[in-house]
Each structure stands twice: as C-alpha cells, then as structure tokens.
C-alpha positions as CSV (number, residue, x, y, z in Angstrom):
1,M,-6.0,-17.7,4.5
2,P,-8.2,-16.1,2.3
3,K,-7.3,-13.4,-0.1
4,R,-7.7,-9.9,0.4
5,I,-10.0,-7.7,-1.7
6,L,-9.6,-3.9,-1.9
7,Q,-11.8,-1.5,-3.9
8,G,-10.3,1.4,-5.5
9,V,-10.1,4.0,-8.5
10,V,-7.7,3.3,-11.2
11,T,-5.4,6.5,-11.8
12,S,-3.4,4.8,-14.8
13,N,-3.8,2.4,-17.7
14,T,-1.0,3.3,-19.9
15,N,1.0,-0.2,-19.4
16,N,-0.3,-3.3,-21.4
17,Q,-2.6,-5.2,-19.2
18,T,-1.4,-3.4,-16.0
19,V,-3.5,-0.7,-14.1
20,T,-2.6,1.5,-11.1
21,V,-5.3,1.2,-8.5
22,Q,-5.5,4.0,-6.0
23,V,-7.0,2.6,-2.2
24,E,-8.0,5.1,0.3
25,R,-8.4,4.0,3.9
26,K,-10.2,6.0,6.9
27,F,-9.5,5.5,10.5
28,T,-9.5,7.1,13.5
29,H,-6.5,8.4,15.3
30,P,-6.2,6.6,18.8
31,I,-5.2,9.7,20.8
32,M,-6.6,12.9,19.0
33,K,-9.7,10.8,17.8
34,K,-9.6,12.7,14.5
35,T,-10.5,10.7,11.2
36,I,-7.4,10.3,8.7
37,R,-7.5,9.6,5.3
38,K,-4.6,7.6,3.8
39,T,-4.1,6.5,0.5
40,K,-2.2,3.9,-1.3
41,K,-1.3,2.7,-5.0
42,Y,-1.3,-0.8,-6.1
43,R,-0.3,-2.1,-9.6
44,A,-2.7,-5.0,-10.5
45,H,-2.8,-7.2,-13.5
46,D,-5.6,-6.4,-16.0
47,Q,-6.1,-9.5,-18.3
48,T,-8.6,-7.8,-20.7
49,N,-7.4,-4.4,-20.9
50,V,-11.0,-3.0,-20.4
51,V,-10.6,-0.8,-17.2
52,G,-10.3,2.9,-18.0
53,V,-9.0,6.0,-15.8
54,G,-11.5,6.8,-13.1
55,D,-13.2,3.3,-13.0
56,L,-14.1,1.9,-9.6
57,V,-12.7,-1.6,-9.4
58,K,-12.0,-4.1,-6.7
59,I,-8.5,-6.3,-6.7
60,Q,-7.7,-9.2,-5.3
61,E,-4.1,-10.5,-3.9
62,C,-2.7,-13.1,-6.1
63,A,0.6,-14.8,-6.9
64,P,3.3,-12.6,-7.7
65,R,2.8,-11.9,-11.8
66,S,5.9,-9.7,-12.3
67,K,8.2,-7.6,-9.7
68,T,5.4,-5.2,-8.7
69,K,2.4,-6.9,-9.6
70,T,0.6,-8.9,-6.7
71,W,-2.4,-8.0,-7.1
72,E,-5.2,-8.8,-10.2
73,V,-8.4,-7.1,-11.3
74,L,-11.8,-8.6,-10.1
75,T,-14.3,-9.2,-13.5
76,E,-17.9,-8.1,-12.6
C-alpha cells in the first residue's frame, strides 16, 4: 500500500526534530453544494531541523517515531 503524502504549512518548530504541519482540505458539501475548508494538524519528524514556521512542506506517512509522530518531512 502506498504511503500518503500531504502538503501543508508549518505552524510550529519549537521542539527538537519535530514540526507541526497544518493541512487544509477543501470539499463540496453533498447536500448544500457549498465548498467547505477543513484543517487538521499533524506532528512530523524533521531530522535536520531546517524547516521554519510558515514554510510550505510535504509530509509522508512513516512508522511511528513516538506517541504522536507518524509522519516525516520530505526533503526536496
């Protein structure tokens, strides 16, 4: 099964080797036919500590690295 890749904006990088990424998804409501925006935050592993707040990053699923981290930042 392929690993999911999401794109979002970094909202926090205060912890060592960890960033918080906010991912936004848009979809159409099935009844009202209105476009809805929903956001969700993911904690991702950043090995090199080079990502800053406000950066647009891609994150990929990985094996659990801690209790809350199951994503890692893709290096481009």
